[in-house]
C-alpha positions, 0 to 999 in steps of 0.5 A, a space after each residue: 500500500 505504501 509503494 502504491 500510494 507513493 506512485 499515485 502521488 507521483 502521478 499527481 494525486 492527493 493521497 491520505 493513508 489511514 493505517 495502524 502502522 507507523 508512517 514510513 520515512 519516505 512516504 510522500 502522502 498524508 498519513 493518519 495513524 490509527 491506534 488499537 484499544 485492545 491489547 489482545 492480538 485476536 481482538 485486534 483482528 476485528 478492531 481494525 474493521 471497527 476503526 475503518 468504519 468510524 472514519 470520516 470519509 465524505 471529503 474523499 473522491 475514492 475510498 480504497 480499502 486494502 482489507 477489513 472493510 466488511 463493516 464499512 458502508 458500501 458506496 460507488 466511491 469504494 474500491 476493495 483490493 483482495 490480496 489473495 483469499 482466506 479460503 486458500 489460507 484455510 485450506 493450507 493452514 497447518 493448525 486448526 486454530 488458523 484454519 478456523 480463523 481463516 474460514 471465518 475471514 473468508 466469510 467476511 470476504 464475501 460480505 465485502 464482495 457484496 458491499 456496493 463498490 468495485 472489487 479488485 483481485 491481484 490474480 485469477 486464483 483470487 477470483 476463483 475463490 471470490 468470483 464476484 471480483 470485478 477487476 484484476 490488477 496484479 501487485 507491483 514491484 518498485 523497479 527503481 529499488 529492486 535492481 540486479 547487481 553487476 556481478 554475482 558472488 563466485 560461490 553458489 547460493 540459494 535464498 529463501 524468504 518465509 517461515 518453516 511450517 506454514 504454507 511457505 514450507 521452509 522446512 521442505 527446502 531445509 530438508 532438500 538442502 541437507 538431503 540433496 542440494 548440499 551433496 549435488 553442489 557441496 559449496 552451496 550456501 543456503 540463506 534464510 530470511 524470516 522469523 524462525 531461526 535455523 542453523 546447519 552446515 552452509 546455512 545462514 540465518 538472516 532473520 527479518 531484514 530491512 528492504 535494502 538488506 533484502 534487496 542485497 540478498 536477492 542480488 547475491 543469490 544465484 537461485 531464489 526458491 519458493 517452496 510454498 504450497 499456495 501463493 495468492 500472487 507471489 511478490 517475492 518471485 517478482 522481486 527476485 527476478 528484478 534483482 537477477 536471481 533465477 527462480 525455482 518454485 514448487 508448482 501451484 496455481 498462484 505461482 503459475 501466474 508469474 512463472 512460466 516453466 523453463 522460460 523465466 523460472 523452473 517449476 517442480 513437484 516438492 519431491 523434485 525440489 533438490 534435483 531441480 535446484 541442483 540442475 539450475 546451479 550447475 547449468 550456467 547457461 540455463 541459469 543465465 537464460 532464466 535470469 535474462 527472461 525474468 528481468 524482461 518479464 518483470 518490467 510489466 509489473 513496475 509499480 508505476 504501471 500498476 499505480 496507473 491502472 488503479 488511477 485509470 480505475 479511479 477515474 472511471 469510477 469518478 465519471 459514473 453517475 451516482 445511482 440512488 436505490 
């Protein structure tokens, strides 16, 4: 949302963001900080919707919600973006409590869909879960920040971003690394960026990183691995391509919206993850072809172009006559 808002300001729009997050240092837009009343993380999930409902919005031409608008009044000026769907989060949940919570939020997503306004999905798989979505506008990447390095380090490397036991399936990659990748290309380094600490021979844990530090990891990686069982879209895949990393991903419907097998990445089944990564690490010509095609492909996802799609949508909405029930 921050990147989109900055690009809309660059296009000449006046933007105000209401958020429970702090204002980023490079924000070019107006920012109103919202505050939670409850200390309970569970209650805060619903308190967000109440906070948005209380906002005074009559002075704005467009109301663009990026979540939790199911209690807000529907209006012609309303735009709601769905970043994937809780349905697939529930299907791929590793714990019952998460399954229950995501099922509940999937019901609330349907409530949002039936509010008056325009609904946007980031991918066709999102529309599969929420068929009343009006428009598809994908996520974008700031190609002025996510850029390739002049040269890669000489030592082979694999990068993973995510946690271990959710749908991101980092543990699957850890097992593949120790059970096959390390034997196939012994000098390979596995770098893990995420919340869960890990260790092992040639495994480097980097924890949570700033955007600049994450970009540096993408640039250094020979291969970026997405082991997820489900992706609503897969922004890290685009970020990796933009930074010149070859992409290897476990095959799923969301990933296939970005990765074309043997063109800008390699798709594989989970049991073939190790051998696929080894193949890409060993074959320099193949890897360079994937990188070159990825750099070409990602250009259409530049955040400036995505912001223009939203601006065009706002203008179409603004030209519609208000229809009273």
